[in-house]
CHARMM-style PDB file with segment names, atoms N, HN, CA, C and O in Angstrom:
ATOM      1  N   THR     1       1.027  -1.176  -0.252  1.00  0.00      PROA
ATOM      2  CA  THR     1      -0.157   0.143   0.025  1.00  0.00      PROA
ATOM      3  C   THR     1       0.599   1.432   0.182  1.00  0.00      PROA
ATOM      4  O   THR     1       1.437   1.653   1.057  1.00  0.00      PROA
ATOM      5  N   ASN     2       0.210   2.261  -0.763  1.00  0.00      PROA
ATOM      6  HN  ASN     2      -0.471   2.082  -1.473  1.00  0.00      PROA
ATOM      7  CA  ASN     2       0.771   3.500  -0.787  1.00  0.00      PROA
ATOM      8  C   ASN     2       0.441   4.547  -0.360  1.00  0.00      PROA
ATOM      9  O   ASN     2      -0.583   4.912  -0.939  1.00  0.00      PROA
ATOM     10  N   ILE     3       0.799   5.298   0.423  1.00  0.00      PROA
ATOM     11  HN  ILE     3       1.631   5.001   0.893  1.00  0.00      PROA
ATOM     12  CA  ILE     3      -0.460   6.147   1.765  1.00  0.00      PROA
ATOM     13  C   ILE     3      -0.631   7.218   0.484  1.00  0.00      PROA
ATOM     14  O   ILE     3      -1.691   7.837   0.402  1.00  0.00      PROA
ATOM     15  N   SER     4       0.254   7.397  -0.354  1.00  0.00      PROA
ATOM     16  HN  SER     4       1.115   6.894  -0.287  1.00  0.00      PROA
ATOM     17  CA  SER     4      -0.763   8.719  -1.452  1.00  0.00      PROA
ATOM     18  C   SER     4      -1.883   7.980  -2.070  1.00  0.00      PROA
ATOM     19  O   SER     4      -2.562   8.691  -2.811  1.00  0.00      PROA
ATOM     20  N   PHE     5      -2.334   6.531  -1.953  1.00  0.00      PROA
ATOM     21  HN  PHE     5      -1.783   5.953  -1.351  1.00  0.00      PROA
ATOM     22  CA  PHE     5      -3.615   5.786  -2.567  1.00  0.00      PROA
ATOM     23  C   PHE     5      -4.603   5.514  -1.699  1.00  0.00      PROA
ATOM     24  O   PHE     5      -5.584   4.891  -2.104  1.00  0.00      PROA
ATOM     25  N   THR     6      -4.540   5.815  -0.736  1.00  0.00      PROA
ATOM     26  HN  THR     6      -3.743   6.321  -0.406  1.00  0.00      PROA
ATOM     27  CA  THR     6      -5.163   5.393   0.526  1.00  0.00      PROA
ATOM     28  C   THR     6      -6.569   5.888   0.334  1.00  0.00      PROA
ATOM     29  O   THR     6      -7.311   5.079   0.890  1.00  0.00      PROA
ATOM     30  N   ALA     7      -7.236   6.833  -0.193  1.00  0.00      PROA
ATOM     31  HN  ALA     7      -6.633   7.490  -0.645  1.00  0.00      PROA
ATOM     32  CA  ALA     7      -8.190   7.397  -0.417  1.00  0.00      PROA
ATOM     33  C   ALA     7      -8.886   6.378  -1.661  1.00  0.00      PROA
ATOM     34  O   ALA     7     -10.060   6.019  -1.746  1.00  0.00      PROA
ATOM     35  N   VAL     8      -7.772   6.066  -2.548  1.00  0.00      PROA
ATOM     36  HN  VAL     8      -6.818   6.359  -2.479  1.00  0.00      PROA
ATOM     37  CA  VAL     8      -8.636   5.045  -4.231  1.00  0.00      PROA
ATOM     38  C   VAL     8      -9.013   4.200  -3.129  1.00  0.00      PROA
ATOM     39  O   VAL     8     -10.146   4.201  -2.646  1.00  0.00      PROA
ATOM     40  N   GLN     9      -8.160   3.552  -2.773  1.00  0.00      PROA
ATOM     41  HN  GLN     9      -7.240   3.551  -3.165  1.00  0.00      PROA
ATOM     42  CA  GLN     9      -7.875   1.968  -2.273  1.00  0.00      PROA
ATOM     43  C   GLN     9      -9.235   1.679  -1.058  1.00  0.00      PROA
ATOM     44  O   GLN     9      -9.834   0.624  -0.852  1.00  0.00      PROA
ATOM     45  N   TYR    10      -9.414   2.953  -0.433  1.00  0.00      PROA
ATOM     46  HN  TYR    10      -8.927   3.810  -0.600  1.00  0.00      PROA
ATOM     47  CA  TYR    10     -10.513   2.740   0.660  1.00  0.00      PROA
ATOM     48  C   TYR    10     -11.901   3.052  -0.496  1.00  0.00      PROA
ATOM     49  O   TYR    10     -12.801   2.259  -0.219  1.00  0.00      PROA
ATOM     50  N   ALA    11     -12.223   3.809  -1.471  1.00  0.00      PROA
ATOM     51  HN  ALA    11     -11.491   4.452  -1.696  1.00  0.00      PROA
ATOM     52  CA  ALA    11     -13.290   3.761  -2.225  1.00  0.00      PROA
ATOM     53  C   ALA    11     -13.215   2.321  -3.107  1.00  0.00      PROA
ATOM     54  O   ALA    11     -14.252   1.928  -3.640  1.00  0.00      PROA
ATOM     55  N   ILE    12     -12.351   1.782  -3.206  1.00  0.00      PROA
ATOM     56  HN  ILE    12     -11.508   2.101  -2.773  1.00  0.00      PROA
ATOM     57  CA  ILE    12     -12.358   0.536  -4.584  1.00  0.00      PROA
ATOM     58  C   ILE    12     -12.949  -0.616  -3.078  1.00  0.00      PROA
ATOM     59  O   ILE    12     -14.027  -1.210  -3.094  1.00  0.00      PROA
ATOM     60  N   PHE    13     -12.212  -0.665  -2.232  1.00  0.00      PROA
ATOM     61  HN  PHE    13     -11.336  -0.182  -2.220  1.00  0.00      PROA
ATOM     62  CA  PHE    13     -12.671  -1.896  -0.768  1.00  0.00      PROA
ATOM     63  C   PHE    13     -13.879  -1.723  -0.378  1.00  0.00      PROA
ATOM     64  O   PHE    13     -14.637  -2.652  -0.096  1.00  0.00      PROA
ATOM     65  N   SER    14     -14.180  -0.472  -0.324  1.00  0.00      PROA
ATOM     66  HN  SER    14     -13.564   0.282  -0.553  1.00  0.00      PROA
ATOM     67  CA  SER    14     -15.689  -0.192   0.327  1.00  0.00      PROA
ATOM     68  C   SER    14     -16.713  -0.443  -0.740  1.00  0.00      PROA
ATOM     69  O   SER    14     -17.850  -0.681  -0.333  1.00  0.00      PROA
ATOM     70  N   SER    15     -16.530  -0.433  -1.895  1.00  0.00      PROA
ATOM     71  HN  SER    15     -15.606  -0.240  -2.225  1.00  0.00      PROA
ATOM     72  CA  SER    15     -17.476  -0.609  -2.958  1.00  0.00      PROA
ATOM     73  C   SER    15     -17.265  -2.200  -3.113  1.00  0.00      PROA
ATOM     74  O   SER    15     -18.314  -2.830  -2.973  1.00  0.00      PROA
ATOM     75  N   LEU    16     -16.485  -2.726  -3.290  1.00  0.00      PROA
ATOM     76  HN  LEU    16     -15.633  -2.215  -3.404  1.00  0.00      PROA
ATOM     77  CA  LEU    16     -16.414  -4.094  -3.394  1.00  0.00      PROA
ATOM     78  C   LEU    16     -16.928  -4.742  -1.891  1.00  0.00      PROA
ATOM     79  O   LEU    16     -17.438  -5.856  -1.779  1.00  0.00      PROA
ATOM     80  N   MET    17     -16.725  -3.971  -0.980  1.00  0.00      PROA
ATOM     81  HN  MET    17     -16.311  -3.065  -1.072  1.00  0.00      PROA
ATOM     82  CA  MET    17     -17.798  -4.634   0.183  1.00  0.00      PROA
ATOM     83  C   MET    17     -19.139  -4.595   0.273  1.00  0.00      PROA
ATOM     84  O   MET    17     -19.686  -5.202   1.193  1.00  0.00      PROA
ATOM     85  N   THR    18     -19.670  -4.086  -0.391  1.00  0.00      PROA
ATOM     86  HN  THR    18     -19.226  -3.593  -1.138  1.00  0.00      PROA
ATOM     87  CA  THR    18     -20.890  -3.647  -0.250  1.00  0.00      PROA
ATOM     88  C   THR    18     -21.973  -3.704  -1.868  1.00  0.00      PROA
ATOM     89  O   THR    18     -23.126  -3.355  -2.124  1.00  0.00      PROA
ATOM     90  N   LEU    19     -20.634  -4.455  -2.812  1.00  0.00      PROA
ATOM     91  HN  LEU    19     -19.698  -4.738  -2.604  1.00  0.00      PROA
ATOM     92  CA  LEU    19     -21.043  -4.903  -3.443  1.00  0.00      PROA
ATOM     93  C   LEU    19     -21.833  -6.673  -3.783  1.00  0.00      PROA
ATOM     94  O   LEU    19     -22.805  -7.083  -4.417  1.00  0.00      PROA
ATOM     95  N   LEU    20     -20.634  -7.349  -2.856  1.00  0.00      PROA
ATOM     96  HN  LEU    20     -19.844  -7.016  -2.341  1.00  0.00      PROA
ATOM     97  CA  LEU    20     -21.505  -8.937  -2.642  1.00  0.00      PROA
ATOM     98  C   LEU    20     -22.542  -8.946  -2.139  1.00  0.00      PROA
ATOM     99  O   LEU    20     -23.365  -9.724  -2.622  1.00  0.00      PROA
ATOM    100  N   PRO    21     -22.893  -8.221  -1.137  1.00  0.00      PROA
ATOM    101  CA  PRO    21     -24.681  -8.816  -0.688  1.00  0.00      PROA
ATOM    102  C   PRO    21     -25.382  -8.135  -1.624  1.00  0.00      PROA
ATOM    103  O   PRO    21     -26.580  -8.406  -1.536  1.00  0.00      PROA
ATOM    104  N   LYS    22     -25.167  -7.472  -2.360  1.00  0.00      PROA
ATOM    105  HN  LYS    22     -24.194  -7.252  -2.431  1.00  0.00      PROA
ATOM    106  CA  LYS    22     -26.275  -7.110  -3.657  1.00  0.00      PROA
ATOM    107  C   LYS    22     -26.235  -8.161  -4.469  1.00  0.00      PROA
ATOM    108  O   LYS    22     -27.401  -8.304  -4.837  1.00  0.00      PROA
ATOM    109  N   LEU    23     -25.575  -8.984  -4.967  1.00  0.00      PROA
ATOM    110  HN  LEU    23     -24.628  -8.868  -4.668  1.00  0.00      PROA
ATOM    111  CA  LEU    23     -25.439  -9.781  -5.904  1.00  0.00      PROA
ATOM    112  C   LEU    23     -25.756 -11.303  -5.177  1.00  0.00      PROA
ATOM    113  O   LEU    23     -26.026 -12.282  -5.873  1.00  0.00      PROA
ATOM    114  N   LEU    24     -25.700 -11.352  -3.962  1.00  0.00      PROA
ATOM    115  HN  LEU    24     -25.481 -10.556  -3.397  1.00  0.00      PROA
ATOM    116  CA  LEU    24     -25.862 -12.414  -3.400  1.00  0.00      PROA
ATOM    117  C   LEU    24     -27.430 -12.337  -2.742  1.00  0.00      PROA
ATOM    118  O   LEU    24     -28.120 -13.345  -2.591  1.00  0.00      PROA
ATOM    119  N   GLY    25     -27.805 -11.168  -2.432  1.00  0.00      PROA
ATOM    120  HN  GLY    25     -27.244 -10.349  -2.555  1.00  0.00      PROA
ATOM    121  CA  GLY    25     -29.093 -11.021  -2.071  1.00  0.00      PROA
ATOM    122  C   GLY    25     -30.695 -11.416  -3.154  1.00  0.00      PROA
ATOM    123  O   GLY    25     -31.833 -11.693  -2.773  1.00  0.00      PROA
ATOM    124  N   GLY    26     -30.155 -11.289  -4.498  1.00  0.00      PROA
ATOM    125  HN  GLY    26     -29.231 -11.064  -4.807  1.00  0.00      PROA
ATOM    126  CA  GLY    26     -31.275 -11.831  -5.342  1.00  0.00      PROA
ATOM    127  C   GLY    26     -31.371 -13.127  -5.478  1.00  0.00      PROA
ATOM    128  O   GLY    26     -32.300 -13.522  -6.182  1.00  0.00      PROA
ATOM    129  N   TYR    27     -30.612 -13.973  -4.963  1.00  0.00      PROA
ATOM    130  HN  TYR    27     -29.857 -13.652  -4.391  1.00  0.00      PROA
ATOM    131  CA  TYR    27     -30.314 -15.461  -4.826  1.00  0.00      PROA
ATOM    132  C   TYR    27     -31.122 -15.972  -3.557  1.00  0.00      PROA
ATOM    133  O   TYR    27     -31.675 -17.072  -3.534  1.00  0.00      PROA
ATOM    134  N   SER    28     -31.138 -14.921  -2.335  1.00  0.00      PROA
ATOM    135  HN  SER    28     -30.689 -14.028  -2.354  1.00  0.00      PROA
ATOM    136  CA  SER    28     -31.931 -15.835  -1.270  1.00  0.00      PROA
ATOM    137  C   SER    28     -33.083 -15.553  -1.640  1.00  0.00      PROA
ATOM    138  O   SER    28     -32.615 -16.588  -2.114  1.00  0.00      PROA
ATOM    139  N   GLY    29     -33.883 -15.321  -1.873  1.00  0.00      PROA
ATOM    140  HN  GLY    29     -34.262 -14.480  -1.487  1.00  0.00      PROA
ATOM    141  CA  GLY    29     -35.343 -15.831  -2.409  1.00  0.00      PROA
ATOM    142  C   GLY    29     -35.292 -16.968  -3.158  1.00  0.00      PROA
ATOM    143  O   GLY    29     -36.384 -17.502  -2.967  1.00  0.00      PROA
ATOM    144  N   THR    30     -34.825 -17.463  -3.701  1.00  0.00      PROA
ATOM    145  HN  THR    30     -33.938 -17.029  -3.856  1.00  0.00      PROA
ATOM    146  CA  THR    30     -34.588 -18.818  -4.394  1.00  0.00      PROA
ATOM    147  C   THR    30     -34.106 -20.051  -3.320  1.00  0.00      PROA
ATOM    148  O   THR    30     -34.714 -21.093  -3.075  1.00  0.00      PROA
ATOM    149  N   LEU    31     -33.169 -19.711  -2.919  1.00  0.00      PROA
ATOM    150  HN  LEU    31     -32.675 -18.865  -3.119  1.00  0.00      PROA
ATOM    151  CA  LEU    31     -32.707 -20.386  -1.655  1.00  0.00      PROA
ATOM    152  C   LEU    31     -33.685 -20.583  -0.180  1.00  0.00      PROA
ATOM    153  O   LEU    31     -33.559 -21.506   0.625  1.00  0.00      PROA
ATOM    154  N   VAL    32     -34.627 -19.493  -0.100  1.00  0.00      PROA
ATOM    155  HN  VAL    32     -34.730 -18.743  -0.754  1.00  0.00      PROA
ATOM    156  CA  VAL    32     -35.622 -19.835   0.449  1.00  0.00      PROA
ATOM    157  C   VAL    32     -36.485 -20.780   0.211  1.00  0.00      PROA
ATOM    158  O   VAL    32     -36.766 -21.685   0.996  1.00  0.00      PROA
ATOM    159  N   GLU    33     -37.127 -20.544  -1.322  1.00  0.00      PROA
ATOM    160  HN  GLU    33     -36.899 -19.809  -1.960  1.00  0.00      PROA
ATOM    161  CA  GLU    33     -37.958 -21.337  -1.389  1.00  0.00      PROA
ATOM    162  C   GLU    33     -37.476 -23.100  -1.663  1.00  0.00      PROA
ATOM    163  O   GLU    33     -38.162 -24.122  -1.661  1.00  0.00      PROA
ATOM    164  N   GLN    34     -36.494 -22.951  -1.811  1.00  0.00      PROA
ATOM    165  HN  GLN    34     -35.936 -22.121  -1.813  1.00  0.00      PROA
ATOM    166  CA  GLN    34     -35.960 -24.702  -1.837  1.00  0.00      PROA
ATOM    167  C   GLN    34     -35.275 -24.968  -0.702  1.00  0.00      PROA
ATOM    168  O   GLN    34     -34.415 -25.817  -0.937  1.00  0.00      PROA
ATOM    169  N   LEU    35     -35.280 -24.586   0.520  1.00  0.00      PROA
ATOM    170  HN  LEU    35     -35.979 -23.897   0.711  1.00  0.00      PROA
ATOM    171  CA  LEU    35     -34.760 -24.941   1.585  1.00  0.00      PROA
ATOM    172  C   LEU    35     -35.808 -24.552   2.576  1.00  0.00      PROA
ATOM    173  O   LEU    35     -36.097 -25.444   3.374  1.00  0.00      PROA
ATOM    174  N   GLY    36     -36.487 -23.332   2.711  1.00  0.00      PROA
ATOM    175  HN  GLY    36     -36.252 -22.607   2.064  1.00  0.00      PROA
ATOM    176  CA  GLY    36     -37.519 -23.338   3.258  1.00  0.00      PROA
ATOM    177  C   GLY    36     -36.856 -21.982   4.345  1.00  0.00      PROA
ATOM    178  O   GLY    36     -35.700 -21.673   4.056  1.00  0.00      PROA
ATOM    179  N   TYR    37     -37.484 -21.195   5.515  1.00  0.00      PROA
ATOM    180  HN  TYR    37     -38.423 -21.445   5.750  1.00  0.00      PROA
ATOM    181  CA  TYR    37     -36.970 -20.798   6.386  1.00  0.00      PROA
ATOM    182  C   TYR    37     -35.728 -21.422   7.331  1.00  0.00      PROA
ATOM    183  O   TYR    37     -34.600 -20.993   7.085  1.00  0.00      PROA
ATOM    184  N   PRO    38     -35.841 -22.150   8.115  1.00  0.00      PROA
ATOM    185  CA  PRO    38     -35.650 -22.812   8.790  1.00  0.00      PROA
ATOM    186  C   PRO    38     -34.055 -23.533   8.170  1.00  0.00      PROA
ATOM    187  O   PRO    38     -33.011 -23.471   8.819  1.00  0.00      PROA
ATOM    188  N   GLY    39     -34.158 -24.078   7.042  1.00  0.00      PROA
ATOM    189  HN  GLY    39     -35.007 -24.129   6.515  1.00  0.00      PROA
ATOM    190  CA  GLY    39     -32.989 -24.621   6.361  1.00  0.00      PROA
ATOM    191  C   GLY    39     -32.027 -23.538   5.666  1.00  0.00      PROA
ATOM    192  O   GLY    39     -30.954 -23.964   5.237  1.00  0.00      PROA
ATOM    193  N   PHE    40     -32.289 -22.320   5.536  1.00  0.00      PROA
ATOM    194  HN  PHE    40     -33.161 -21.975   5.884  1.00  0.00      PROA
ATOM    195  CA  PHE    40     -32.321 -21.184   4.990  1.00  0.00      PROA
ATOM    196  C   PHE    40     -31.422 -20.431   5.910  1.00  0.00      PROA
ATOM    197  O   PHE    40     -30.365 -19.913   5.548  1.00  0.00      PROA
ATOM    198  N   PHE    41     -31.884 -20.402   7.074  1.00  0.00      PROA
ATOM    199  HN  PHE    41     -32.742 -20.822   7.368  1.00  0.00      PROA
ATOM    200  CA  PHE    41     -31.282 -19.517   8.308  1.00  0.00      PROA
ATOM    201  C   PHE    41     -29.697 -20.876   8.831  1.00  0.00      PROA
ATOM    202  O   PHE    41     -28.609 -20.661   9.366  1.00  0.00      PROA
ATOM    203  N   ILE    42     -30.189 -21.841   8.454  1.00  0.00      PROA
ATOM    204  HN  ILE    42     -31.072 -22.015   8.019  1.00  0.00      PROA
ATOM    205  CA  ILE    42     -29.107 -22.994   9.326  1.00  0.00      PROA
ATOM    206  C   ILE    42     -28.068 -22.789   8.568  1.00  0.00      PROA
ATOM    207  O   ILE    42     -26.942 -22.816   9.064  1.00  0.00      PROA
ATOM    208  N   PHE    43     -28.302 -22.506   7.000  1.00  0.00      PROA
ATOM    209  HN  PHE    43     -29.217 -22.485   6.597  1.00  0.00      PROA
ATOM    210  CA  PHE    43     -27.414 -22.751   5.791  1.00  0.00      PROA
ATOM    211  C   PHE    43     -26.588 -21.362   5.784  1.00  0.00      PROA
ATOM    212  O   PHE    43     -25.522 -21.252   5.178  1.00  0.00      PROA
ATOM    213  N   THR    44     -27.171 -20.334   6.502  1.00  0.00      PROA
ATOM    214  HN  THR    44     -28.037 -20.423   6.995  1.00  0.00      PROA
ATOM    215  CA  THR    44     -26.247 -18.715   6.401  1.00  0.00      PROA
ATOM    216  C   THR    44     -25.720 -18.830   7.850  1.00  0.00      PROA
ATOM    217  O   THR    44     -24.714 -18.124   7.921  1.00  0.00      PROA
ATOM    218  N   THR    45     -26.038 -19.559   9.298  1.00  0.00      PROA
ATOM    219  HN  THR    45     -26.855 -20.132   9.240  1.00  0.00      PROA
ATOM    220  CA  THR    45     -25.319 -19.363   9.711  1.00  0.00      PROA
ATOM    221  C   THR    45     -24.275 -20.277   9.920  1.00  0.00      PROA
ATOM    222  O   THR    45     -23.512 -20.173  10.880  1.00  0.00      PROA
ATOM    223  N   ILE    46     -24.178 -21.358   8.900  1.00  0.00      PROA
ATOM    224  HN  ILE    46     -24.798 -21.443   8.120  1.00  0.00      PROA
ATOM    225  CA  ILE    46     -23.028 -22.188   8.782  1.00  0.00      PROA
ATOM    226  C   ILE    46     -21.666 -21.033   7.899  1.00  0.00      PROA
ATOM    227  O   ILE    46     -20.539 -20.658   8.224  1.00  0.00      PROA
ATOM    228  N   LEU    47     -22.362 -20.857   6.962  1.00  0.00      PROA
ATOM    229  HN  LEU    47     -23.277 -21.161   6.698  1.00  0.00      PROA
ATOM    230  CA  LEU    47     -21.748 -19.990   6.348  1.00  0.00      PROA
ATOM    231  C   LEU    47     -21.008 -18.698   6.848  1.00  0.00      PROA
ATOM    232  O   LEU    47     -20.247 -18.060   6.121  1.00  0.00      PROA
ATOM    233  N   GLY    48     -21.293 -18.368   8.145  1.00  0.00      PROA
ATOM    234  HN  GLY    48     -21.911 -18.886   8.735  1.00  0.00      PROA
ATOM    235  CA  GLY    48     -21.106 -17.135   9.055  1.00  0.00      PROA
ATOM    236  C   GLY    48     -20.164 -18.153   9.604  1.00  0.00      PROA
ATOM    237  O   GLY    48     -19.082 -17.565   9.586  1.00  0.00      PROA
ATOM    238  N   LEU    49     -19.943 -19.497  10.141  1.00  0.00      PROA
ATOM    239  HN  LEU    49     -20.821 -19.975  10.156  1.00  0.00      PROA
ATOM    240  CA  LEU    49     -18.938 -19.618  10.998  1.00  0.00      PROA
ATOM    241  C   LEU    49     -17.536 -19.603  11.155  1.00  0.00      PROA
ATOM    242  O   LEU    49     -16.839 -19.663  12.168  1.00  0.00      PROA
ATOM    243  N   PRO    50     -17.166 -19.480   9.569  1.00  0.00      PROA
ATOM    244  CA  PRO    50     -15.624 -19.659   9.387  1.00  0.00      PROA
ATOM    245  C   PRO    50     -15.427 -17.834   9.723  1.00  0.00      PROA
ATOM    246  O   PRO    50     -14.625 -17.485  10.590  1.00  0.00      PROA
ATOM    247  N   VAL    51     -15.965 -17.145   9.206  1.00  0.00      PROA
ATOM    248  HN  VAL    51     -16.616 -17.428   8.501  1.00  0.00      PROA
ATOM    249  CA  VAL    51     -15.692 -15.728   9.702  1.00  0.00      PROA
ATOM    250  C   VAL    51     -15.567 -15.809  11.546  1.00  0.00      PROA
ATOM    251  O   VAL    51     -14.488 -15.658  12.118  1.00  0.00      PROA
ATOM    252  N   LEU    52     -16.210 -15.938  11.907  1.00  0.00      PROA
ATOM    253  HN  LEU    52     -17.087 -16.060  11.442  1.00  0.00      PROA
ATOM    254  CA  LEU    52     -16.112 -15.980  13.212  1.00  0.00      PROA
ATOM    255  C   LEU    52     -14.737 -16.910  13.848  1.00  0.00      PROA
ATOM    256  O   LEU    52     -13.899 -16.392  14.587  1.00  0.00      PROA
ATOM    257  N   LEU    53     -14.697 -18.125  13.481  1.00  0.00      PROA
ATOM    258  HN  LEU    53     -15.378 -18.546  12.881  1.00  0.00      PROA
ATOM    259  CA  LEU    53     -13.327 -18.830  13.348  1.00  0.00      PROA
ATOM    260  C   LEU    53     -11.842 -17.837  13.087  1.00  0.00      PROA
ATOM    261  O   LEU    53     -10.885 -17.801  13.862  1.00  0.00      PROA
ATOM    262  N   ILE    54     -11.943 -17.241  12.070  1.00  0.00      PROA
ATOM    263  HN  ILE    54     -12.720 -17.270  11.441  1.00  0.00      PROA
ATOM    264  CA  ILE    54     -10.908 -16.288  11.969  1.00  0.00      PROA
ATOM    265  C   ILE    54     -10.873 -15.025  12.420  1.00  0.00      PROA
ATOM    266  O   ILE    54      -9.899 -14.324  12.148  1.00  0.00      PROA
ATOM    267  N   ILE    55     -11.895 -14.548  13.157  1.00  0.00      PROA
ATOM    268  HN  ILE    55     -12.686 -15.118  13.378  1.00  0.00      PROA
ATOM    269  CA  ILE    55     -11.980 -13.224  13.978  1.00  0.00      PROA
ATOM    270  C   ILE    55     -11.380 -13.821  15.357  1.00  0.00      PROA
ATOM    271  O   ILE    55     -10.676 -13.116  16.081  1.00  0.00      PROA
ATOM    272  N   ASN    56     -11.689 -15.119  15.668  1.00  0.00      PROA
ATOM    273  HN  ASN    56     -12.261 -15.691  15.080  1.00  0.00      PROA
ATOM    274  CA  ASN    56     -11.204 -15.922  17.148  1.00  0.00      PROA
ATOM    275  C   ASN    56      -9.424 -15.760  16.984  1.00  0.00      PROA
ATOM    276  O   ASN    56      -8.506 -15.318  17.674  1.00  0.00      PROA
ATOM    277  N   SER    57      -9.598 -16.444  15.549  1.00  0.00      PROA
ATOM    278  HN  SER    57     -10.344 -16.803  14.988  1.00  0.00      PROA
ATOM    279  CA  SER    57      -7.964 -16.793  15.459  1.00  0.00      PROA
ATOM    280  C   SER    57      -7.084 -15.659  15.387  1.00  0.00      PROA
ATOM    281  O   SER    57      -5.962 -15.714  15.890  1.00  0.00      PROA
ATOM    282  N   ALA    58      -7.519 -14.615  14.787  1.00  0.00      PROA
ATOM    283  HN  ALA    58      -8.430 -14.570  14.378  1.00  0.00      PROA
ATOM    284  CA  ALA    58      -6.962 -13.083  15.086  1.00  0.00      PROA
ATOM    285  C   ALA    58      -6.868 -12.427  16.088  1.00  0.00      PROA
ATOM    286  O   ALA    58      -6.084 -11.511  16.340  1.00  0.00      PROA
ATOM    287  N   LYS    59      -7.972 -13.043  16.933  1.00  0.00      PROA
ATOM    288  HN  LYS    59      -8.609 -13.786  16.728  1.00  0.00      PROA
ATOM    289  CA  LYS    59      -7.843 -12.280  18.320  1.00  0.00      PROA
ATOM    290  C   LYS    59      -6.668 -13.122  19.266  1.00  0.00      PROA
ATOM    291  O   LYS    59      -5.921 -12.550  20.060  1.00  0.00      PROA
ATOM    292  N   LYS    60      -6.671 -14.105  19.092  1.00  0.00      PROA
ATOM    293  HN  LYS    60      -7.278 -14.569  18.447  1.00  0.00      PROA
ATOM    294  CA  LYS    60      -5.769 -14.722  19.684  1.00  0.00      PROA
ATOM    295  C   LYS    60      -4.492 -14.204  19.056  1.00  0.00      PROA
ATOM    296  O   LYS    60      -3.723 -13.929  19.977  1.00  0.00      PROA
ATOM    297  N   GLN    61      -3.985 -13.975  17.982  1.00  0.00      PROA
ATOM    298  HN  GLN    61      -4.609 -14.199  17.233  1.00  0.00      PROA
ATOM    299  CA  GLN    61      -2.470 -13.308  17.622  1.00  0.00      PROA
ATOM    300  C   GLN    61      -2.261 -12.266  18.543  1.00  0.00      PROA
ATOM    301  O   GLN    61      -1.206 -12.032  19.133  1.00  0.00      PROA
ATOM    302  N   ARG    62      -3.141 -11.759  18.617  1.00  0.00      PROA
ATOM    303  HN  ARG    62      -3.998 -11.950  18.138  1.00  0.00      PROA
ATOM    304  CA  ARG    62      -3.018 -10.055  18.712  1.00  0.00      PROA
ATOM    305  C   ARG    62      -2.099 -10.423  20.472  1.00  0.00      PROA
ATOM    306  OT1 ARG    62      -1.692  -9.489  21.163  1.00  0.00      PROA
TER     307      ARG     62
END
């Protein structure tokens, strides 16, 4: 990273961060129809577990 490009990097990464949920949000209705609401929430919980493990791992390394 270069200090003179921090504003550009922030803009790019924040745009990417907000883009993924918008793209995936369109498919959530299809998943609810296929899995039902309980299955959908179990599926999304399982998808979130790796993030929690990464956060816990990063916390231990500090």
